[in-house]
C-alpha positions as protocol buffer text, in pm:
chain_id: "A"
residue {
  index: 1
  type: MET
  ca { x: 2045 y: -2737 z: 181 }
}
residue {
  index: 2
  type: VAL
  ca { x: 1818 y: -2933 z: -36 }
}
residue {
  index: 3
  type: SER
  ca { x: 1870 y: -3104 z: -381 }
}
residue {
  index: 4
  type: LEU
  ca { x: 1620 y: -2981 z: -625 }
}
residue {
  index: 5
  type: VAL
  ca { x: 1567 y: -3012 z: -1016 }
}
residue {
  index: 6
  type: VAL
  ca { x: 1606 y: -2689 z: -1172 }
}
residue {
  index: 7
  type: ARG
  ca { x: 1348 y: -2582 z: -1428 }
}
residue {
  index: 8
  type: ASP
  ca { x: 1305 y: -2277 z: -1653 }
}
residue {
  index: 9
  type: ALA
  ca { x: 1040 y: -2023 z: -1514 }
}
residue {
  index: 10
  type: SER
  ca { x: 742 y: -1921 z: -1720 }
}
residue {
  index: 11
  type: THR
  ca { x: 773 y: -1590 z: -1904 }
}
residue {
  index: 12
  type: GLU
  ca { x: 538 y: -1437 z: -1671 }
}
residue {
  index: 13
  type: ASP
  ca { x: 735 y: -1563 z: -1377 }
}
residue {
  index: 14
  type: TYR
  ca { x: 1065 y: -1472 z: -1549 }
}
residue {
  index: 15
  type: PHE
  ca { x: 981 y: -1091 z: -1559 }
}
residue {
  index: 16
  type: ASN
  ca { x: 830 y: -1083 z: -1217 }
}
residue {
  index: 17
  type: ASP
  ca { x: 1131 y: -1244 z: -1047 }
}
residue {
  index: 18
  type: ILE
  ca { x: 891 y: -1516 z: -912 }
}
residue {
  index: 19
  type: ILE
  ca { x: 1067 y: -1831 z: -793 }
}
residue {
  index: 20
  type: ARG
  ca { x: 832 y: -2144 z: -779 }
}
residue {
  index: 21
  type: ILE
  ca { x: 916 y: -2375 z: -511 }
}
residue {
  index: 22
  type: HIS
  ca { x: 714 y: -2593 z: -299 }
}
residue {
  index: 23
  type: ALA
  ca { x: 647 y: -2475 z: 62 }
}
residue {
  index: 24
  type: ASP
  ca { x: 803 y: -2767 z: 206 }
}
residue {
  index: 25
  type: ASN
  ca { x: 1156 y: -2666 z: 70 }
}
residue {
  index: 26
  type: ARG
  ca { x: 1101 y: -2287 z: 197 }
}
residue {
  index: 27
  type: PRO
  ca { x: 1030 y: -2317 z: 567 }
}
residue {
  index: 28
  type: GLY
  ca { x: 944 y: -1998 z: 738 }
}
residue {
  index: 29
  type: SER
  ca { x: 876 y: -1825 z: 392 }
}
residue {
  index: 30
  type: LYS
  ca { x: 521 y: -1766 z: 299 }
}
residue {
  index: 31
  type: ALA
  ca { x: 427 y: -1726 z: -66 }
}
residue {
  index: 32
  type: GLY
  ca { x: 476 y: -1379 z: -177 }
}
residue {
  index: 33
  type: HIS
  ca { x: 761 y: -1309 z: 39 }
}
residue {
  index: 34
  type: VAL
  ca { x: 1127 y: -1247 z: -69 }
}
residue {
  index: 35
  type: ILE
  ca { x: 1345 y: -1556 z: -42 }
}
residue {
  index: 36
  type: VAL
  ca { x: 1716 y: -1579 z: -101 }
}
residue {
  index: 37
  type: VAL
  ca { x: 1832 y: -1873 z: -304 }
}
residue {
  index: 38
  type: LYS
  ca { x: 2196 y: -1955 z: -256 }
}
residue {
  index: 39
  type: ALA
  ca { x: 2419 y: -2213 z: -447 }
}
residue {
  index: 40
  type: ASN
  ca { x: 2786 y: -2220 z: -580 }
}
residue {
  index: 41
  type: GLY
  ca { x: 2877 y: -1923 z: -368 }
}
residue {
  index: 42
  type: ALA
  ca { x: 2623 y: -1705 z: -533 }
}
residue {
  index: 43
  type: LYS
  ca { x: 2283 y: -1588 z: -414 }
}
residue {
  index: 44
  type: VAL
  ca { x: 1971 y: -1438 z: -592 }
}
residue {
  index: 45
  type: ARG
  ca { x: 1669 y: -1300 z: -446 }
}
residue {
  index: 46
  type: GLY
  ca { x: 1292 y: -1322 z: -566 }
}
residue {
  index: 47
  type: ILE
  ca { x: 927 y: -1377 z: -473 }
}
residue {
  index: 48
  type: ALA
  ca { x: 835 y: -1715 z: -348 }
}
residue {
  index: 49
  type: ARG
  ca { x: 536 y: -1874 z: -504 }
}
residue {
  index: 50
  type: GLY
  ca { x: 423 y: -2240 z: -490 }
}
residue {
  index: 51
  type: GLY
  ca { x: 309 y: -2457 z: -779 }
}
residue {
  index: 52
  type: ALA
  ca { x: 607 y: -2679 z: -785 }
}
residue {
  index: 53
  type: ALA
  ca { x: 648 y: -3036 z: -727 }
}
residue {
  index: 54
  type: THR
  ca { x: 854 y: -3110 z: -407 }
}
residue {
  index: 55
  type: ASP
  ca { x: 1157 y: -3207 z: -608 }
}
residue {
  index: 56
  type: GLU
  ca { x: 1161 y: -2896 z: -835 }
}
residue {
  index: 57
  type: VAL
  ca { x: 1247 y: -2530 z: -836 }
}
residue {
  index: 58
  type: PHE
  ca { x: 1151 y: -2290 z: -1111 }
}
residue {
  index: 59
  type: LEU
  ca { x: 1416 y: -1993 z: -1181 }
}
residue {
  index: 60
  type: SER
  ca { x: 1467 y: -1773 z: -1462 }
}
residue {
  index: 61
  type: GLY
  ca { x: 1762 y: -1802 z: -1687 }
}
residue {
  index: 62
  type: ASP
  ca { x: 1936 y: -1518 z: -1530 }
}
residue {
  index: 63
  type: ALA
  ca { x: 1889 y: -1659 z: -1184 }
}
residue {
  index: 64
  type: GLN
  ca { x: 2025 y: -2012 z: -1323 }
}
residue {
  index: 65
  type: LEU
  ca { x: 2337 y: -1809 z: -1475 }
}
residue {
  index: 66
  type: LYS
  ca { x: 2420 y: -1621 z: -1156 }
}
residue {
  index: 67
  type: LEU
  ca { x: 2402 y: -1931 z: -950 }
}
residue {
  index: 68
  type: SER
  ca { x: 2588 y: -2173 z: -1206 }
}
residue {
  index: 69
  type: LEU
  ca { x: 2307 y: -2413 z: -1181 }
}
residue {
  index: 70
  type: ALA
  ca { x: 2277 y: -2674 z: -1466 }
}
residue {
  index: 71
  type: ARG
  ca { x: 1910 y: -2681 z: -1611 }
}
residue {
  index: 72
  type: ASN
  ca { x: 1700 y: -2990 z: -1565 }
}
residue {
  index: 73
  type: SER
  ca { x: 1946 y: -3156 z: -1342 }
}
residue {
  index: 74
  type: VAL
  ca { x: 1962 y: -3213 z: -980 }
}
residue {
  index: 75
  type: ASN
  ca { x: 2148 y: -2906 z: -781 }
}
residue {
  index: 76
  type: HIS
  ca { x: 2214 y: -2866 z: -413 }
}
residue {
  index: 77
  type: ILE
  ca { x: 2035 y: -2528 z: -327 }
}
residue {
  index: 78
  type: GLU
  ca { x: 2000 y: -2334 z: -6 }
}
residue {
  index: 79
  type: ILE
  ca { x: 1688 y: -2138 z: 49 }
}
residue {
  index: 80
  type: CYS
  ca { x: 1623 y: -1870 z: 345 }
}
residue {
  index: 81
  type: SER
  ca { x: 1371 y: -1625 z: 408 }
}
residue {
  index: 82
  type: GLY
  ca { x: 1465 y: -1265 z: 334 }
}
residue {
  index: 83
  type: ASN
  ca { x: 1501 y: -984 z: 582 }
}
residue {
  index: 84
  type: LEU
  ca { x: 1402 y: -616 z: 538 }
}
residue {
  index: 85
  type: LEU
  ca { x: 1723 y: -546 z: 343 }
}
residue {
  index: 86
  type: SER
  ca { x: 1686 y: -822 z: 123 }
}
residue {
  index: 87
  type: GLU
  ca { x: 1331 y: -706 z: 19 }
}
residue {
  index: 88
  type: VAL
  ca { x: 1498 y: -367 z: -36 }
}
residue {
  index: 89
  type: TYR
  ca { x: 1765 y: -513 z: -246 }
}
residue {
  index: 90
  type: TRP
  ca { x: 1538 y: -711 z: -445 }
}
residue {
  index: 91
  type: ALA
  ca { x: 1314 y: -438 z: -511 }
}
residue {
  index: 92
  type: TRP
  ca { x: 1601 y: -213 z: -608 }
}
residue {
  index: 93
  type: ARG
  ca { x: 1720 y: -456 z: -882 }
}
residue {
  index: 94
  type: ALA
  ca { x: 1374 y: -598 z: -964 }
}
residue {
  index: 95
  type: SER
  ca { x: 1316 y: -683 z: -1322 }
}
residue {
  index: 96
  type: ASP
  ca { x: 963 y: -529 z: -1305 }
}
residue {
  index: 97
  type: PRO
  ca { x: 988 y: -159 z: -1356 }
}
residue {
  index: 98
  type: THR
  ca { x: 705 y: -80 z: -1144 }
}
residue {
  index: 99
  type: ALA
  ca { x: 859 y: -242 z: -822 }
}
residue {
  index: 100
  type: ARG
  ca { x: 1193 y: -102 z: -919 }
}
residue {
  index: 101
  type: ILE
  ca { x: 1085 y: 266 z: -951 }
}
residue {
  index: 102
  type: ALA
  ca { x: 858 y: 226 z: -619 }
}
residue {
  index: 103
  type: ALA
  ca { x: 1154 y: 111 z: -430 }
}
residue {
  index: 104
  type: ARG
  ca { x: 1412 y: 387 z: -561 }
}
residue {
  index: 105
  type: LEU
  ca { x: 1123 y: 656 z: -469 }
}
residue {
  index: 106
  type: ALA
  ca { x: 1092 y: 501 z: -125 }
}
residue {
  index: 107
  type: VAL
  ca { x: 1470 y: 509 z: -53 }
}
residue {
  index: 108
  type: LEU
  ca { x: 1474 y: 864 z: -189 }
}
residue {
  index: 109
  type: SER
  ca { x: 1194 y: 950 z: 66 }
}
residue {
  index: 110
  type: VAL
  ca { x: 1373 y: 813 z: 351 }
}
residue {
  index: 111
  type: VAL
  ca { x: 1696 y: 989 z: 272 }
}
residue {
  index: 112
  type: LEU
  ca { x: 1524 y: 1314 z: 216 }
}
residue {
  index: 113
  type: GLY
  ca { x: 1319 y: 1275 z: 534 }
}
residue {
  index: 114
  type: ALA
  ca { x: 1632 y: 1198 z: 736 }
}
residue {
  index: 115
  type: LEU
  ca { x: 1803 y: 1491 z: 568 }
}
residue {
  index: 116
  type: GLY
  ca { x: 1494 y: 1720 z: 681 }
}
residue {
  index: 117
  type: VAL
  ca { x: 1516 y: 1595 z: 1044 }
}
residue {
  index: 118
  type: VAL
  ca { x: 1899 y: 1689 z: 1069 }
}
residue {
  index: 119
  type: LEU
  ca { x: 1825 y: 2033 z: 911 }
}
residue {
  index: 120
  type: GLY
  ca { x: 1565 y: 2075 z: 1159 }
}
residue {
  index: 121
  type: PHE
  ca { x: 1780 y: 2005 z: 1462 }
}
residue {
  index: 122
  type: LEU
  ca { x: 2038 y: 2241 z: 1311 }
}
residue {
  index: 123
  type: ALA
  ca { x: 1791 y: 2525 z: 1258 }
}
């Protein structure tokens, strides 16, 4: 758990679910990978990017509300690397419709593929 000052994300970052946080505060997570931010019993997922000072994190207003974090003040936050399920969950609920639609089509393809395999064995 780290103590970071929560700042507002830029408009571009807001609509792409980007969480700007220094690499030292997200060990094991590379830029561009999904990370999970936990605080106050809630969690949000987003894409890790650099560009923040070591004592700051840039979150969208929605993420700040979900995590019940006070803007421009020090908050205790836990950051973890996302796994495959976190990536799918993030993509399913992404703000960017491109990622959201692609994820939903991918899940649909997997389900239909599995159904095809089951029907193939039954035939």
